[in-house]
C-alpha angles and dihedrals in degrees: 000000000000135000136172100233131202093185135043119307122220133211106210123203123170114204111190121354118191112182124260118266089246098038138078121262089251092077109133145158114262126208112293119228123215130206144136091301094055136257120329119208122198124202117198131197140095130300092016093143084088090071116110102163140019121200123195116187087346092302121116113245118217111255109229100173138356123198141154094270105018142046123187124196137174109241115236119230118267143098142226137058116317145131134273116217134185125204124208132207089258089064094249115142113210123190110224098188130023086212126018112183126196134153126206117216128203121272108283130175092200123098109276131189125229110211118205141155109234094183100056118124135168095264089065093071123105131192110180102087098050106011085238121099107256136171111256096239093047098045111117090219116060107251129183124202131204108195131204094260092057092046089053092047089058092052088233118191099180139010093274090057090050091055097048121111092018113136111249094012113106125195106217118202100200099180126044092201107042096021097230104191131205137170123241122203120191088354093295117144112270092245088070095059115095120216120209131181112207087342094305123119106228101150120082129186091280097040095048093057090082097005097100088065095048102064110093115230089217088072097051123101095174142334124229119202128194123180124212135034113328102165091124090077102024108028124211123029097022094107100117100026147298132264110196117191113205110201125220121271124203119256126225090273120066111245142180133188135190124192128187127183133175131179149148126320093033093299119162134158127190122179137163134182135180136183138186134180128198115178110306093345126085137172130198129185129190129182131172142171125192135172138178131182126235117265125217104185099171097042098237091129090249118104124235092195119047118229119228147176117207135180129189133186124177137167131189130192119196131191113191122183133145095263102029134038120183129184119183118179133180128182141176127198135182127181136174116193133173132184132175120035113051120242138060121317091256093048092050095046091050093053114072093201096051092039090055090062098038140088118202119186129185113189129186124181134183119182137170130182139172131195119192118190117190118193102208096175141315090293103043138048125174124203127193120191127188130171139166128191133187115194124183124185126182112183139173110204109189093318094322112114116217122185121184127180118185133182117191128185127184132185132174138172114196137172133202111203132179106214094175137000087262101034133058134164138207117204141156153136126259141187128195124182125187121186116184130181117193125179090217100046125106092183130077114251103196106129126183119186120181122179146173125202142180130185127184127206116202122187108188090165135002088251096051131054131173122200115190136164151135138223132202123198133178118207119193091224106026098037127209120012125183121189121182126182138184129188129186127195125190134179110196086175127009093253096051126068122186120193133186121184126178129170148107136271137189142203127204104178125186100210137032101171096091092055096050111021089135092074097063124116119216115285095009133158128212114246119194111215101150110115100172131061119240108258131189139199111210135185124179126183121186141173121199126191111196120188093163122253092337095069142349125175129184128187117187133178122194136191120192126179116185118199125196094014110196118228140155137235139174114258131215092254092060099260134114115243125205110207147152107265123224115248134038130273111225125187125182117190136187118189134179124192128186129187127180141167103186091172129021101258096042126080122178131187130182133173143177129194130188120189133190119196130196107183113161090154094058092234094145107088099186127045110257125209119242094213133032129176124194129188133171138175125198122185117187116182128196095246091063102267118139124186119184128180125175135175138184123200113198123199127219120299124212098238098172096055089060104031101027128220114331140158138232124235124242120280122292097007123173130205095275091051091058090058091068115071088203086077092066109119102221090188091060113063118187115262115280092207127023118233126249109276138185138198127196129195128186135186134182120193131181121195120206134190116283094043095285121143131183122194143170127198144169133205125211095013089173087062093225115168124174089215089065087065099034132340123240095242119093146161106244088212138341091273099041133089122255118277 
């Protein structure tokens, strides 16, 4: 809008807007109006007649009107980055925005524009990239968010389901027998993606192997995703990106939910969650149980899909006051999964033939974490984070028993300080200890990692922001590690955001067995010879055009260069050696994401990713696709009907460059046939390149009065199975055993 002003003009930007304690979550900033008397700001919500005072940057704003659903104030003069607070009759002082940015310009008689965002609400804020609540479009680091509605539309059971069909996020099945699953960002190997829960690292190298499958979707409020190195804030593992799972918090009204699903192949899913809030205290509970049978599509008595039974239980206690916020969360998970030979776990383990082609994994996890946020004043917040994890894994890999026990502890003290209206810093100290006992390891896995970090945020102008920082860590095995980063955001026009991020990351893992257990010879031991951490140099450049719900487009290019990649190989003495490979892993990515809601009930997403790999060191353990296309359609109608359809089209993968030359067996072979190398068909080499493939999922849900929903869904409607083209089993060469 335009006005001819005789006083100062303000550019208003709200960055993070949790609702008032006494208001509904729909509280938002409405369009300001400007005139001779100054700029008027309107807050909308419920129960706002309790408001007695509004403070912006510590200055009292003049109250113009106070009503049940609306409060209008005249904005005081000033500029910089500061908070907006609202006081109630009860004396409580609630912060509406972690950052409220406005800039006062000099008196000007010419026509001046006032730029605002009339659609912003609290759920649009993100925290992962800066550790400060920021609005998505204003965050200096490109951040993507998957909210609870989208997770529900997918019918997600676990975190992996919630991440499917998201442009630029690739689900990586790293084992055809046990279905080890990882998450790739910008084409980087899954081992380089860091998983956080409420901002806390609780998954180590061992735990993350199957950890993506063990987080129940019923406990997820939203997921924040950042591509590129982020070790400056989070330390080890954040080389390729960060996935931060934000868990659900109870609302003002006590609630409970029960969900039951059943489907083909023995699939069933039962989950329940409940939450209650009384004053500043709240409690939430989530429990789930899910199971799925093994699938042998081609009838060779070896499964292509591993069966599993999984149980989760988590509880979170929150204390939320003006000066102190506390979140304490505990969880327990147990899973039994088996892939390979068909039959029950006992039947397979008692049969030498079936056991020789099977992988049976029992995983148990206990974790506890606490985050304490103290709001000292408008210029200083302190955050204390503590977590402990115990992970136990008992596995039988083709008759080789592996037992791993890991204890992980993490502690961090961080501060967010505003040094100036235009400059703030985040800094802190952190410690992470990982203690792993493996029955097959010759090396000592007692890792201590201590670090200190600082990151500055400079706002010379509302349209320009510079994020810059550095981290120093000392590792008791890998020594000194320094990771700098710089990010630049620019808005040439309000609808267009340009971002450039460049920095380094590192990874100091404690186990490698779970990522490469297929290389082992019989009777081996693990030997640790790596003496350097994996380090990466990363640059990401993105452009985002945001026209609101009608249309949003993002184009991002990424360059990642990994030095000292750690890999494994069988040695002449019958062991498996872990070492730093010669050469450098380079990955160049180009990704395009489109989102649109042309009409209110319709929401469309589309994405395309192209990836180029240069891997002379052989660090990539699963064949990656060069091209991936995603598309989804969600239709949500007023009478409670939801229809969701999503598809992923995956381009060819260079199988031979990763797995080498291998041969198929003769037609209609069973397990016993694969034990004899004479059954290798030397005239039938395994495919060099995989074909194009596509999967399609659909879900229809109807909501009724009383909080009841009924739904029906189907996965893989196109009925594509890789085993219909070529099975996963192979003879590595004419003289080798099947693999």
